[in-house]
C-alpha positions in Angstrom: 69.9 36.2 61.7 73.2 37.6 60.5 72.0 41.2 61.1 70.9 40.3 64.7 74.4 38.8 65.4 76.0 42.0 64.1 73.9 44.3 66.2 74.5 42.2 69.3 78.3 42.3 68.6 78.2 46.0 68.1 76.4 46.7 71.3 78.8 44.5 73.2 81.7 46.4 71.6 80.4 49.7 72.7 79.9 48.6 76.3 83.3 47.0 76.4 85.0 50.1 74.8 83.2 52.3 77.3 84.6 50.3 80.2 88.1 50.8 78.8 87.6 54.6 78.4 88.0 54.4 74.6 85.3 57.0 73.9 86.5 58.4 70.5 83.5 58.2 68.2 80.1 59.9 68.0 78.3 56.5 68.4 80.1 55.9 71.7 79.1 59.3 73.0 75.6 58.9 71.7 75.3 55.6 73.6 76.5 57.3 76.8 74.1 60.2 76.4 71.2 57.9 75.9 72.2 56.0 79.0 72.6 59.3 80.9 69.2 60.5 79.8 67.7 57.4 81.3 68.9 58.6 84.7 72.2 56.7 85.1 74.1 58.9 87.6 77.6 57.4 86.9 77.2 58.1 83.2 76.0 61.6 83.8 79.1 62.2 85.9 81.3 60.6 83.2 79.8 62.8 80.5 80.3 65.9 82.6 83.9 65.0 83.1 84.4 64.2 79.4 83.0 67.5 78.2 85.0 69.3 80.9 88.3 67.8 80.1 87.9 67.1 76.4 88.1 63.3 76.8 87.1 61.9 73.4 84.9 64.9 72.7 85.6 68.6 72.1 85.7 70.6 75.4 82.2 72.0 76.1 81.7 73.6 79.5 78.0 74.1 78.9 77.4 70.4 78.3 79.7 69.6 81.2 77.6 71.8 83.5 74.4 70.3 82.2 75.4 66.7 82.9 76.9 67.5 86.3 73.6 69.3 87.1 71.5 66.2 86.2 73.6 64.1 88.6 73.5 66.8 91.3 69.7 66.9 91.2 69.7 63.2 92.0 71.7 63.9 95.2 75.2 62.9 94.0 77.6 64.8 96.2 80.6 65.0 93.8 78.3 66.4 91.2 76.8 68.9 93.6 80.3 70.1 94.4 81.2 70.5 90.7 78.0 72.4 90.0 78.6 74.7 93.0 82.2 75.5 91.8 81.1 76.1 88.2 78.3 78.5 89.4 80.8 80.2 91.7 83.3 80.7 88.9 80.8 81.2 86.0 82.1 78.2 84.1 79.6 76.7 81.7 76.9 78.8 83.1 76.3 82.3 84.4 78.1 83.2 87.6 75.7 82.9 90.5 77.2 83.0 94.0 73.9 82.5 95.7 73.1 79.4 93.7 76.7 78.2 94.4 76.1 78.6 98.1 72.9 76.5 97.8 74.7 73.6 96.1 77.7 73.7 98.5 75.2 73.6 101.3 73.4 70.6 99.8 76.8 68.7 99.5 77.8 69.8 103.0 74.8 68.0 104.5 76.5 64.7 103.7 79.5 65.9 105.7 81.7 66.4 102.7 84.9 68.3 103.8 85.3 70.3 100.7 81.7 71.5 100.8 81.9 72.3 104.5 85.0 74.4 104.0 83.4 76.3 101.1 80.3 76.9 103.1 82.4 78.2 105.9 84.2 80.7 103.6 81.0 81.9 102.1 79.5 82.5 105.6 82.7 84.2 106.7 83.1 86.6 103.8 79.4 87.0 102.8 79.8 85.3 99.4 76.3 84.3 98.1 74.9 84.6 101.6 74.9 86.9 104.6 78.0 87.1 106.8 77.6 84.8 109.8 80.8 84.1 111.6 79.3 81.6 114.0 78.0 79.5 111.2 81.3 79.9 109.4 83.2 78.6 112.4 80.9 75.7 112.9 81.2 74.7 109.3 85.0 74.9 109.3 85.1 73.0 112.6 83.1 70.1 111.1 85.6 69.8 108.3 88.6 70.4 110.5 87.5 67.5 112.8 87.7 65.3 109.7 91.3 66.4 109.1 90.7 68.9 106.3 93.8 71.0 106.5 92.4 74.2 105.0 89.5 74.1 107.4 91.9 73.5 110.3 93.8 76.6 109.2 90.5 78.7 109.2 89.5 77.3 112.6 92.9 78.3 114.0 92.6 81.8 112.5 89.2 82.4 113.9 90.2 81.1 117.3 93.3 83.3 117.2 91.4 86.4 116.2 88.2 85.7 118.2 86.0 85.6 115.1 82.7 83.8 115.7 84.1 82.2 118.8 85.8 83.4 121.9 89.5 84.2 121.4 91.7 81.2 122.4 95.3 81.4 121.3 96.2 78.0 122.9 93.6 76.1 120.9 94.4 78.2 117.8 98.0 76.9 118.0 96.8 73.3 118.3 94.8 73.8 115.0 97.7 75.6 113.3 100.0 72.7 114.2 97.5 70.1 112.9 97.1 72.0 109.6 100.8 72.5 109.2 101.5 68.8 109.9 99.2 68.0 107.0 101.2 70.3 104.7 99.1 73.4 104.6 101.5 76.2 103.5 99.5 79.0 105.0 99.7 77.3 108.4 103.4 76.5 108.1 104.2 80.1 107.3 102.1 81.7 110.0 103.1 79.2 112.6 106.7 79.8 111.7 106.4 83.5 112.5 104.8 82.6 115.8 107.9 80.4 116.7 110.2 83.2 115.6 108.4 85.7 117.9 107.3 83.3 120.7 103.6 84.0 120.1 101.6 81.3 121.9 104.5 78.9 121.7 108.0 78.8 123.2 110.3 80.9 121.1 112.3 78.7 118.7 114.3 80.2 115.8 115.1 76.8 114.5 111.5 75.6 114.4 110.3 78.9 113.0 112.8 78.8 110.1 112.0 75.1 109.5 108.4 75.9 108.9 108.9 79.1 106.9 111.5 77.4 104.7 109.1 74.5 104.1 106.4 76.9 103.0 108.8 78.8 100.8 110.0 75.6 99.2 106.5 75.1 98.0 106.3 78.6 96.5 104.4 80.5 99.2 104.7 84.3 98.6 104.4 85.4 102.2 107.0 82.8 103.2 109.4 84.4 100.7 108.8 87.8 102.2 109.4 86.3 105.7 112.7 84.9 104.5 113.6 88.4 103.4 112.9 89.7 106.9 114.9 86.8 108.4 118.0 87.7 106.4 117.5 91.5 106.8 117.2 91.2 110.6 119.6 88.2 111.1 117.0 86.0 112.8 118.8 82.6 113.3 121.1 83.3 110.3 123.9 85.8 109.6 122.5 89.1 108.4 122.8 89.3 104.6 121.5 92.1 102.4 121.9 90.1 99.2 119.6 87.3 100.5 117.2 89.8 102.0 116.9 91.6 98.6 116.7 88.2 96.8 113.7 87.0 98.9 111.9 90.4 98.8 112.4 90.3 95.0 111.0 86.8 94.7 108.1 87.6 97.0 107.3 90.7 94.8 107.4 88.6 91.6 105.2 86.0 93.1 102.5 88.5 94.0 103.2 89.6 97.6 101.7 93.1 97.9 104.2 94.8 100.3 107.4 93.0 99.3 108.4 95.6 96.7 108.7 98.3 99.3 110.9 96.1 101.4 113.1 95.2 98.4 113.5 98.9 97.6 114.4 99.6 101.2 117.0 96.8 101.2 118.6 98.2 98.0 119.4 101.5 99.8 122.3 99.9 101.7 123.6 97.7 98.8 126.2 98.3 96.1 125.2 97.9 92.5 127.1 94.7 92.2 125.3 93.2 95.2 122.0 94.2 93.8 122.8 92.5 90.4 123.9 89.4 92.3 120.6 89.3 94.2 118.6 89.9 91.0 120.4 87.0 89.3 119.5 84.7 92.1 115.9 85.9 92.0 115.7 85.2 88.3 117.0 81.7 88.9 114.2 81.2 91.4 111.7 82.5 88.9 112.8 80.0 86.3 111.9 77.3 88.8 108.4 78.8 89.1 109.2 80.0 92.6 109.3 76.4 93.9 112.3 74.4 95.2 114.6 77.4 95.0 115.9 77.6 98.5 119.3 76.4 97.3 120.8 77.6 94.1 
């Protein structure tokens, strides 16, 4: 009788500890794995996350993939997304873009925004499937209509360029605005240049600078480059070679491909002291990981 009481107490302890997230012993993990093997989807997801993040167990991407796959096969959408991303990146399994596309497509059938956006990108760029711009646009649009900001940006770009759909700059601007309003930095930066140039919108230097500065504050390389152009050309601000060099330098360090050429061009009309000042400001921005460095 005493043994029975102990076993009952131990089982209750394991379940209670599981609910609290205190999964630190082999017995706890063994209990969860047995439960997962019986087909419990929530536990399969939990084990996948535990092995992915090293929560109470050593990190093991192969085991993480295995348990996410078990839940994915049962139709669990979050698991299908994780399996798709792991296949796409080759994490815990061999990289397989075609298989990733299949799993993204399964998740997209439920209307999942993330899945729809990924399916759109794969159709647009021929990743794991054939290029089909019309399918890409339709997939993006479904996600965009559910307020997915990245999808809204892609819809806007395709409308602006006439990819998979008739060119429509007016509607493109509407989608760029929606995406920017939700904080998408690509949309903020590009829309900012439209306002500076008056492309599809009334020309507004103030609005253009507001959007570009907002994107730059979040560390967007192209926005840094655009700030360099703003100071080089004196668009809405006094022309300033030091600040032009500064932002071209920051854009270069953060990965913008053509900013180095502009930085070198700006240096031609600057004194050595001015260049050193700009470099010091750029270094200060780099110490902030290129974010929140609009003011020094």
